[in-house]
C-alpha positions in Angstrom: -43.4 -21.0 -25.2 -44.5 -17.2 -26.3 -41.7 -15.0 -26.4 -42.6 -11.3 -24.9 -41.3 -8.3 -27.1 -39.7 -5.5 -24.7 -39.7 -2.1 -26.4 -36.9 0.1 -25.4 -38.0 3.9 -24.8 -35.5 6.4 -25.2 -35.2 7.5 -21.4 -34.9 4.0 -20.3 -31.0 4.2 -21.4 -30.6 7.3 -19.0 -32.4 4.9 -16.0 -29.5 2.0 -16.6 -26.9 4.8 -17.0 -28.2 6.5 -13.6 -28.5 3.3 -12.0 -24.4 1.7 -12.7 -23.0 5.5 -11.4 -25.1 5.1 -8.7 -23.5 1.3 -7.9 -19.8 2.0 -9.5 -19.2 5.4 -9.2 -18.1 7.7 -11.5 -14.5 7.4 -11.4 -14.7 3.4 -11.3 -13.0 2.7 -14.9 -10.1 5.0 -13.8 -9.4 2.8 -10.5 -9.8 -0.3 -12.4 -7.4 0.9 -15.2 -4.8 1.8 -12.7 -5.1 -0.9 -10.6 -4.9 -3.7 -13.2 -1.7 -1.5 -14.3 -0.1 -2.0 -11.3 -1.4 -5.6 -10.5 -0.3 -6.5 -14.1 1.1 -4.3 -16.3 4.0 -2.9 -14.6 5.2 -6.5 -14.2 4.6 -6.6 -17.8 6.9 -4.1 -19.0 9.8 -5.8 -17.1 9.2 -9.7 -18.0 9.3 -8.0 -21.9 12.5 -5.9 -21.0 14.0 -9.1 -19.3 17.7 -8.0 -19.0 19.5 -4.7 -19.7 23.4 -5.3 -21.2 26.0 -3.6 -19.8 29.4 -3.2 -22.3 32.3 -2.8 -20.5 36.0 -2.8 -21.2 37.1 -5.7 -19.2 34.2 -7.6 -18.9 31.0 -7.4 -20.5 27.7 -8.0 -17.8 23.9 -8.5 -17.6 21.6 -7.1 -15.5 18.4 -9.5 -15.1 15.3 -7.5 -14.2 12.9 -9.9 -11.5 9.8 -9.0 -9.3 8.6 -5.2 -9.3 7.2 -4.4 -6.0 5.5 -1.0 -4.9 5.6 -0.1 -1.2 3.0 2.4 0.4 2.2 6.2 -0.2 5.6 7.7 2.0 7.3 11.2 2.1 11.2 11.3 2.4 11.7 14.6 5.2 14.4 16.8 4.8 16.4 14.8 7.5 16.1 11.6 5.2 13.3 9.8 7.7 10.5 8.1 5.8 7.3 8.3 7.1 3.6 7.1 5.3 1.6 9.5 4.1 -2.1 10.4 3.5 -3.7 12.5 0.9 -4.9 15.4 2.9 -1.0 15.7 4.5 0.2 15.9 0.7 -2.2 18.5 -0.2 -1.6 20.9 2.4 2.2 20.2 2.3 2.3 20.6 -1.3 3.9 16.7 -1.4 3.1 14.6 -4.5 1.0 11.4 -3.3 3.3 8.7 -4.3 4.9 5.5 -3.6 8.7 4.2 -4.1 9.0 1.0 -6.6 11.6 -1.5 -5.5 12.9 -3.7 -8.4 14.4 -6.9 -8.1 17.9 -7.2 -10.4 20.4 -10.2 -10.9 24.0 -9.3 -12.1 25.1 -12.1 -14.5 28.4 -12.2 -15.8 30.0 -14.6 -17.8 27.1 -16.4 -17.8 26.9 -16.8 -14.0 24.2 -15.0 -11.5 26.3 -13.1 -8.9 24.3 -10.8 -6.4 20.5 -10.4 -6.3 19.4 -6.8 -5.0 16.3 -4.6 -4.5 16.9 -1.2 -5.7 14.6 2.1 -5.6 13.8 2.7 -9.6 11.6 5.6 -9.0 8.3 6.5 -7.4 4.8 6.5 -8.9 2.0 8.6 -8.2 -1.1 7.0 -6.6 -4.3 7.1 -7.4 -6.6 8.4 -4.7 -9.0 5.8 -3.3 -6.7 3.0 -5.6 -5.8 -0.6 -4.3 -2.1 1.7 -2.9 -3.8 4.0 -1.4 -4.8 3.7 2.4 -8.1 5.2 2.1 -9.6 2.2 0.1 -9.8 0.3 3.1 -11.1 2.8 5.4 -14.5 3.3 6.9 -17.0 6.2 6.5 -15.9 7.3 10.0 -12.1 6.7 9.4 -12.1 8.7 6.2 -13.8 11.4 8.0 -11.3 11.2 10.8 -8.2 11.9 8.3 -10.0 15.1 7.1 -11.3 13.3 3.8 -15.0 14.1 2.4 -16.2 10.5 2.4 -18.2 10.8 -0.7 -15.1 11.8 -2.6 -14.9 8.9 -5.0 -10.9 9.3 -5.5 -9.5 8.5 -9.2 -7.4 11.2 -9.6 -3.7 11.9 -7.7 -2.0 14.8 -5.7 1.1 16.3 -7.4 2.7 19.1 -5.3 -0.3 19.6 -3.7 -2.7 19.9 -6.9 -5.4 17.7 -7.8 -5.0 16.3 -11.0 -7.0 13.8 -13.4 -6.1 12.3 -16.5 -8.9 12.3 -19.0 -10.3 8.8 -20.2 -9.6 8.3 -23.8 -12.3 5.8 -25.5 -10.5 3.7 -28.0 -11.0 0.3 -30.1 -10.4 -3.1 -28.5 -7.0 -4.4 -29.0 -6.1 -8.0 -30.1 -9.5 -8.4 -31.6 -11.0 -8.8 -35.2 -13.3 -5.7 -36.1 -15.3 -6.1 -39.7 -16.8 -3.4 -41.6 -18.1 -2.0 -45.0 -17.2 1.1 -46.3 -19.0 2.4 -49.4 -17.9 5.1 -51.3 -20.2 5.9 -54.3 -21.5 2.6 -55.2 -18.6 0.8 -54.2 -18.3 -1.1 -51.5 -14.9 -2.0 -49.4 -15.2 -5.0 -46.8 -12.5 -4.2 -44.4 -10.9 -6.7 -41.6 -8.9 -4.8 -38.9 -6.6 -6.1 -35.7 -5.1 -3.2 -32.9 -2.6 -5.9 -32.1 -1.1 -4.7 -28.9 1.9 -5.4 -27.2 3.8 -3.8 -23.6 5.3 -0.9 -25.4 4.2 -1.5 -29.0 1.2 -1.3 -30.9 0.3 -2.6 -34.9 -2.9 -1.8 -36.8 -3.2 -5.0 -39.6 -6.1 -4.4 -42.0 -7.5 -6.9 -44.9 -9.3 -5.5 -47.3 -11.8 -7.2 -50.0 -12.5 -4.4 -53.0 -14.6 -4.8 -55.9 -12.2 -6.9 -57.8 -12.7 -9.6 -55.0 -9.1 -9.8 -54.7 -7.7 -10.0 -50.8 -4.8 -7.4 -50.0 -2.9 -6.8 -46.7 -2.0 -3.4 -45.1 1.1 -3.8 -42.9 2.4 -1.0 -41.0 6.2 0.0 -42.8 4.6 -0.9 -46.1 4.1 1.8 -48.5 1.6 -0.1 -50.7 -1.3 -2.8 -50.0 0.5 -6.1 -50.0 -1.8 -9.2 -51.8 -2.9 -11.5 -49.4 -1.4 -14.8 -50.7 2.1 -13.2 -51.5 2.1 -12.7 -47.7 0.8 -16.3 -46.3 3.8 -17.6 -48.2 5.9 -15.1 -47.2 5.1 -16.6 -43.7 6.0 -20.1 -45.1 3.0 -21.2 -45.9 3.9 -23.3 -49.2 1.0 -24.5 -51.3 -2.0 -23.4 -52.1 -3.7 -26.0 -50.9 -2.8 -24.8 -47.5 -3.5 -21.2 -48.0 -7.0 -22.0 -48.7 -7.1 -24.5 -45.8 -6.1 -21.8 -43.8 -8.5 -19.4 -45.1 -11.9 -21.8 -44.2 -12.3 -25.4 -44.8 -15.5 -24.7 -46.9 -15.2 -24.9 -50.1 -17.3 -22.3 -51.0 -15.1 -19.8 -49.4 -12.2 -21.1 -50.4 -13.5 -21.1 -54.3 -13.8 -17.1 -53.2 -9.7 -16.7 -53.1 -9.1 -17.8 -57.0 -8.9 -14.0 -57.8 -6.4 -13.5 -55.0 -4.2 -16.5 -56.0 -4.2 -15.7 -59.4 -2.5 -12.1 -58.3 -0.1 -14.1 -56.7 1.3 -15.8 -59.2 4.6 -13.9 -59.8 5.5 -14.8 -56.4 5.2 -19.0 -56.0 7.5 -19.5 -53.6 8.9 -18.2 -49.6 11.6 -16.4 -51.4 9.9 -15.1 -53.8 7.6 -14.0 -51.5 10.1 -12.2 -49.3 11.7 -10.4 -51.9 8.6 -9.0 -53.5 7.4 -7.5 -50.0 11.3 -6.5 -49.7 11.1 -4.7 -53.1 8.5 -2.5 -51.7 9.9 -1.6 -48.3 13.4 -1.9 -49.3 13.8 -0.6 -52.2 17.3 -0.7 -54.3 18.8 -2.6 -51.2 20.7 -5.6 -51.9 18.3 -8.9 -52.1 19.8 -10.2 -48.8 19.1 -6.8 -46.9 15.5 -6.6 -48.5 14.4 -10.2 -47.3 15.7 -9.7 -43.7 13.9 -6.4 -43.8 10.5 -8.1 -45.3 11.4 -11.0 -42.4 11.0 -7.9 -39.9 8.2 -6.1 -40.9 6.3 -9.4 -40.9 7.6 -9.5 -37.3 6.8 -6.7 -35.9 4.0 -5.7 -38.2 1.5 -9.1 -38.7 0.0 -9.2 -35.4 2.9 -8.9 -33.0 0.7 -9.8 -29.8 1.1 -13.3 -31.1 5.0 -13.4 -31.4 7.4 -11.0 -32.9 10.1 -14.1 -34.0 10.9 -16.4 -37.0 9.5 -19.4 -34.8 6.0 -17.3 -34.5 5.1 -16.8 -38.0 
């Protein structure tokens, strides 16, 4: 079967972009991001926190955080009455177009669950035309009856009657390996990066291969790069064979690790590796503290999206 080569001309990209905007609209990325945050992101934050410990003079207790729910956009009047609100009313009355956030909480005292209640913990500004917005399900005629422009793409907020938009930010994809080569003068350095992201925390891990053929790891909180093999030993991988197999099953790839093993000779055991790292992140402290500091740095700085406890190393 013959293959046809299609030449893409410069103006073809504008045709694709025009078609994309016509089908999806200029605000679709804002709406998708907001809808995902409401559907998953907020509950993930609650689950990450899990519980709140309250210390009292008599008996300490915990507050277990449960399911989060968001109500319809509404306004609380001066007399305390509550009524649903549409974007146009929010504009005309200088209101904030928002919905109440309700969170299920369970008090646990001496290990035993007590009362479970749903509490109003705040209000969330509602993005116009998002899944929370009442306009998202209205027809063109219904939008006109509500005083709205049917061609309005949405994707913005109404704060105290004023329309506000959040500027989009282009960023690198989290939790994925990104590899590139940086050439300075005649020296080429190969870098592998992972922007590890969990709820409320982000860590950048970088592995470099320089001209000396040794692998080094840059972990947040470490002022210097760490030898790759020493980091692997600090994670609990004991033998050189296990480290080599963890990198690759191919003999030709394992042979390239020879220089990296040579540069890790001063830390042959897990404890030695932790002390080596601790000397660089907590210099001058007691050995026990240096080891704990190294372990904490590995837990939080080394791919936290895969786990942040010692059993996940």
